[in-house]
N, C-alpha and C positions, 0 to 999 in steps of 0.2 A: 632182490630175486628171491626167485619160487627153491628155496633149496633141496626138494624132489627132484628137477630135471637137474641139477649141476654135482650133485655130489656124489651121484655114481661112478660119473667118470674125472672126478678126480682124487678120490678116497685113493682107491688102489694105486695111481703112478705114484703120491705123495708117500707110501710108505713105502713102495718097492724102493723110492730113494733113499730115505731111513733106513733101512735093511744094509745095501750098500755103504752104510758111511756109518755105521754104527762102532766101529773101534775109532773114531776121531770124536771125543767128545766135547770137545771146543767146534769143530764145525758141527757137529751134530744138534749142536743148540742155536747155532747162527744157520742154517737151514730151516732148522724148525720155527722160527722165531718169522724166516723170512716166506717160510709156505704159508702159515697164519695170516702172516698181511697180506699173501693173494689171494689166500683167500677171503680175508675181509673185502680187499677190494675189488673182488667178483661181487662180491654181495653188496657193494653202495653203487657202483655202476652199472649193473644189470647186464656185464657183459661176461661170456663162459669161453675159454676156450679151452678146446680138447686134441691131444696129441696120440694117436695112433704111432703104435711101432711097426705096422704092416702099414702105412703111410708112407709116401717121399715126406722128406724133412723137410720144416719148415712149411709144407700145409695144415691150414688150418680150418675148424669151421667156426664162424662165427653166428650165435643167435643174438636177436636184437630182442626186448618184450617194451611196449611202451606201458607207462605206469600212468596211472590218472592222477587225479589227483580229487581232492571231496567235488561235491558241485557245488556252485559259487550260493553265495544267501543271498536271495532277493528280497530285497527293503521292501515292505508291505507299501502301498496307497495309502495314501492318506487324508483328510479331506482341509491341509493347510492352505492360509491365504496371504498372499504376498504383498508389499504395498511397495511403490518407488513414485518418485516426483521427477522431474525432469522438464527444462522448459526447449522452445521449438526453437530450432536451430535458423536459420537464414537459406531461405528457399525449397526446405522441409517439408513436404508433406504430413498430414497428419496419421498417413500408414504408417509413414518412416517414423514419426516417432513412438507410433504404438510397438513396432517393432522393437525398436529401442531399450524399450521399457519393458520387452517381453510377454508381449499380449500378442497373441494367434487366435483372432476372436472373427469370422467368415460371418457370422450373425450379428456381430456387435458393429461389423465397419458396414454390411449391406443395412443395418437400421440410421445409422447415421449418414450415409448417402442419400436413402429415399425417403425418412420419416422427415415431414415440417419441422420437429423441434430438432433433430437431429443436423440439420440441412444448417439451419436458426444458429446452434452452438458453434459449426464450423467456419460459418461466415465471421464469427469475433472473435477466430482465433488469428494474435498475430505475433511477428517473431520476439523472440525474449518472454514470452507469455509462460506462466508455469504449469503444465498439467498433474493431476496427480492418480492414481491410479493405485485399486488392489485388484489382484488375479489371483487364481488356484494352479496347481500343478502341472495343469496343464496347458495354462496361459489362458484360460479363458475370461473374459474378462467378470467384474465382480461390481467395480463403480467406480467411476472416471470422476473427475472432483476438478471443474475449470473455474475458478474465481472470475470475476469481473475486475475489470484494469478500475481503481480509485475508487471500488464501494466495498462494500462490507458481506457484499451473497455473491452464491457462487452460482452456476450450471452444472446437474448434478444429472448423471446416466449412471439409472439403476439398476439391476436384474433380481428378479422374482423370479424361480425355476426359470422359463422360458420364454421369459416376458422382460422387453427392457423399455425403459420409460427415462423422460426427460424433464426435471423440473429444477425451477432456478428456488434456492434455499438460502436464509442467511448464515452465515459464516463467525466459529465462535473467532472472534481476532483478540490478540494479546497486542492490551498497549503498553508502548514505551516510548520513553522518552531521551531524543538521539541532540546531537550539540552539533553544526557545522561553521566551521571558518574559513571562510576565503579571499580572497585581494581582488580587486577589480586590475583588467587588464585591458580589457577592449568594451565590454558591457556588464550588466549584472547578470545576465542568463548565463553568458559564455564562463564567468567566476563561478555561478551555482552547478553549470556540468563538472566542472572541474573537479569538485570536490563532493560530488555526488546529492547535491541539495535538490528536491524536488521542485520542480519547475513550480508549484501550486502552491509552495513554499515562499519559492522567491516572488511569488505577485504579491501576497501577504508582505513582505518585506517592505514592497516598494506605494502597497499600501497605505502603511503603520507610517513611512517616514515621508510620504508621497505630498504632505502639506508644505516640508522644510527641505525633502530636494527636488529636485526637477530631473528623475532619472534619465530624461533622456539628450539634457544638455551639462547637466549640473555635473555629472561622475569624471575624475581623477584619474589617471593612472594608480596607482598604490592605492589608491581607497580599499578599507576594507568591510568586512563584519564579520557576526557573530551572532549562532540564532539556537535557539533551544527552542524544540516542539516534538509534535507526538507525533510517534510514528505507531500503524497499524501492523501486524505483520499475522502472517499462517502460517504454522510449522515453521519457524523461525528464516521466514521471508519476506520482506515488506511490501505490502499489498495496498497501501495507499499511508499522506501524508493528513497528518489533522491539524492542529490549529497553532500557529508561534507563541509559545510562552515567554517568553522573555528576547529582545533582542537589543543587538548594539547597531550600528553604523556611523564610521570615520569619514567625513568628508568634507576634502578642506582644510585636515586639519581637526575637523570638529567633531569633537565625541556626541554623539546623540540615543539615547539608553530609552525602551519601551518594554511594559512590562504588561500581560495582559491579567486584570483585576475582575473577578466572578463575582458580585456584588446582587444586587438587589437589578431589575432589570432595567433601569433609567441608568445605572452606576457603574454595565459590565462595561468594557473598552480597554483601551489601552493607556497608561500613566507612566510618564516620566516616575523616576524614583524620587523626585517631593510629592508625588501623587497629585500633583498637575496634568489633568485629561492631554492627551494627544488628539482627539477629536474636538475641529470648534463646535459650540454650542447648537448654533443659528445658521442656515444654511440663507444666504443675503437673497436668493430667488426659489419660487417654491415649484416653476416648472424648468424642466430644463432647457427647451429650444424656443422662445417670444422675442415680443419688441413691446415696447412699455409705452401703452398708446396715451398715457393719461399721470402725471407725478402728484407727488404732496405738495399739494398748492390750492389756493383758490382757484377756482373756474367759474366756467359761465356752465350750469347743470344742464345737459342735451335735452333732458325730456321736462324739469322745472321747469328751465328758461330765468335762472337767474344766479346771481353770481354766490356758490359757496365755498365752505373750506373741502375740497377736498380730501379726508384723513386718512388716504392709501395709496396705494399705485396700481395702476391698472395693465393688466399685460395682453394682450392681444395674441389670440390663438386660435390653430383649428379647433371647432367642437367636437369635444371628446377627449381631448389631450388630458394626459393626467396632472393631478395636482399634487403636488407631494408636503409632508409635511415638515417646516423646518429644522424642526427643533425635536427631539422626546420630548413625551409629555401627555395629556388623558385628555379627551374630550371633553369640555365641561356642556354644550350646546351643540345639535345635531338638530334640522329641520327649516323650515320656512319660516323668514323674520322682512319684511314688510320690505322695502324696497332693495335690499340685498338679496331677495329669492330662495334657490337653497343654499344656507348655511350653514359653517363648519366652525367653534370656537375653539381650540387648544388652549389649556393652561399650561405653565412648564414651568417647574418650580419656584413655586409661590406666587411671585412678582408677574410676569413676563408671561401675555399669550398672544397669539395671530390667529387673525380669522381670515375667513377665504370663503367669498361669497360670487355671487349668479351661479354655480354650481351648476351642471345638467343634470349630474344625480350623484351619489353618495356612494366611496366605497361599500362591498358587500359583505355585511357582517358588522360596521363601523354603528356606534351605537351611542347612547350615552354614558362616559365612566369606561370608556375602552381607554387600553393604554394602546400608544404609537409611537413607533420608531423613527427619527430622523431619516427622513427621505424615503419613506411607506407613502404610499398613492392612499389617500382618503376621499379624493372624489375625481369628478373630471369637468373638465371646461362647459362651459353653459351659457344662456342667455336669459336667465328666469329674473326674475324682478324688472329693477328701472333698468334696464340694457339695450340698449340702441343694436349691440351684434355681439356676439362669441367672444370675450374675456373675462380672464380673472380679477377680481378687489381682491388686494393682498393687504392686510392691516396689522402694524406690529403697534404692542403697548407693550408699556413698563409702567408699576402699577398702575392700571387702565387708562394711562394719559398717552395717546397714540403719540406714534416717533416715525420719523422716515427711514423707513427700512432698508435706503440708499444710501443713508448718513449716519443712521446712529450708532452708536460703540456699541458694538458686537460682545457678550461675554465673550471671551476664548473658551473657557468652558463652564460646566458644573463642579465645581469644587466637590472634595466626597467629605462627607461628615466625619465631627473628629472618630467614631468609632470606628466606621468605613477605614479611616487612613490609620487608626495602628493594625487595622487586619494587616490593610494596606503590604505597610510596610514587614510584616512577621513574614509574610510569605512570598516578599520578594528579593530578601535577602540573601536567602541559598540560590536564586535562582539567577541573581547579580553575581552570586562566588561562583559559578559552572561560566558564566561566561568571560569573565576575567582571567581563569583558571587557563580556559579556550583559549584566548586571545593571545597569551602570554604563551602554552605549546605550539599554538600555529606560528608566531615572529620566532620561537626557536628552532623551529624546524627550518622554518626557512633561510636562516641566517647563518 
């Protein structure tokens, strides 16, 4: 209230009332206090009432004045950059996802619709995939990161001034160790889905125990598994699954365990807790699809026209069919050799050798001393040397003595050396302990 406006009217009235009541000291004090309160109230509420003796009783004049507060303080505009992450929802468009993230950038939207690289990004986006974005206070996009499923790379949309670009970049992924346990009700993959085990890990599980368990016909309700595996994440979100480090599968009441051992190239693989390899040392056949045209026996040679011992097995197959190494080993010989034509000899763990003849050509880069893995392509079926048609001549030797590849007692696996076995047991102990603990916890939760 502004005193200059209201006090000239109030003050004479108050003094007149005080003079009439001067004789009553108590009443004087009460009225004085009331007058002061009224005066104070008039200041607070910004209302003033005036009463004139010449005016009819009860008639008042009201004056109202609008009081204004201080001007609001507006925060200054900053160059802050914000980050958000979300997943594409079912049926949602990319533009809808951007709106939920708080991004309002017509230029970026137009770029993604019209630029070839931007279009390629949009076509790779699937429901449930994560998108990370950074943007300024106006909602203008700065960076958009779209991790590619199952890979350690991402498609990145970057802004530099008014220019936008799309590139594919590697991601700095965090590697963690995950543990999952499940119980079979219908199939391995259904059980894996129930406990959140990635399909790629379930496939590995089937491959590890596939020589002992037929996952199509041998599974029974109540079979169970536990898996320790590597998982790669970005900003706390799993991006891809890695390799199984240890696994246990209980089938028909029989428990099987496997632990990954990273040794020398020939020794790396899955082993049982006692150090025995789960991988068969030798494949029976170096071809996936073929028929036997000549076995290991005496035969009448079609070119030399006499009876001779045939010290291998001939597999008839189309020209150019891939020939596989039947075991891990080293190339001992590669080149031409008399009636064998193009010929490769592999040495496996000291006393074992295998030979592959009549090849049309060798695998690119294969040379003497090259290391090969079981199942690796080493050449292609041909008809070089003394051959009447396209086929592979395959030999299996133990201590340089020819054996029938179809009936010889093949080693189950090549054992670890004493040094390797000690290292394997040291690294496998904590993995087996995790599997045991996970299995007990899973059973307790189900019971």
